[in-house]
N, C-alpha and C positions, 0 to 999 in steps of 0.2 A: 342387474348391480354393473356387470360386467361387461355392458354396451357391445353384444354379441349374440349375434343367437342361439338358440338349445342344441340343434342341431349344427353350425359350425363347432360350437364350443366340444359336443363327441364327438364332429370329427376329428379336429385337433387330440383329443385324449388316443383315440384311434390311430391315427397315425404316428404316438409316440416312438414304438417302436421299432419301425421304417427306419425311423430317420433317425436313431441309437444303430440301426443298421448301419446303413447308408455312410455315417458320422466311422462308425469305427470303421470300415470298408474305406474311406479317402485316407484315413490315418494311416492304415497297411499299406494303402498306394503313393504315398508321400513319403512315408522310411524305404518304401522298392525308389522311387525315384528320386530323394539322397543316396541312397547306395550307387545309382546306373551318374548321375550327379560326379560323386566323387570322382567313382571309376573311370569317367573320364578328365579328370581333372578341370574338373567347370569348367570346360569350353563345350558341353553340347548345351542346347536350347529343348524347348517344346516340340520341333520335328523332329529332332535325332534320340530325343528322349524315348519318345511315343513309337516311333519305329522300333528302336530296341523291345517296349514291351510288349510291342506287337511279335517280336522274335521268339521272346520268353513264352508266347499262347497268351498274355494278358488279352479279352477284349475290351478294349476299353479307347473313348475316342478322344482324338486330340485337343480339343476342347477342353476338354477339364482334363488331360493333364497341364495346357496351358495355364488354367485357372483356378489349379493346387499350383502349381511353379507359383505365379502370381501371388497370389494367397500367402505362400509359404518364404517369399522372398530370393528364392532360388532362378539366379540368370545366367544364361548362357554366354561364353562371350562373342563381341562381334568383332567380326578376324575381316571385316572388309574395308578399303580403304574407301575414303570421300572422296565421289565423283569432283572431279576439280573440272567444270565447265567453264570457264571465263582465264583465260592466262592475259595476266596487261601487260603489255611493251613497256620495259622501262625504259627506254630510247627515247621513250613518244613525249615528245613539250607539255607541259600541264596545259589543261584548256582553261584561255580566259575567261574571268567571273564576264558574266553579261549582266550583271547587275550594275 
């Protein structure tokens, strides 16, 4: 009726508790990420938030922190200037049209 195998259905049912525990852990981690992000005036991105969490003794992957920040719209500031590679000469005459 559901077009899934019986073993697959029961495996999914058995994993419901693990999925709920993972969601609760993610929610708690997002709360800490928001706290760290707000504490540093919204400047910290995923790398620095990950370093802070590791400093507090949490064992968490950097990619998990980045995924949670992306999913919840937590964005750090980009403080680097855009690299300017071509500087036009303002005194040079314009190029003649070839067409």
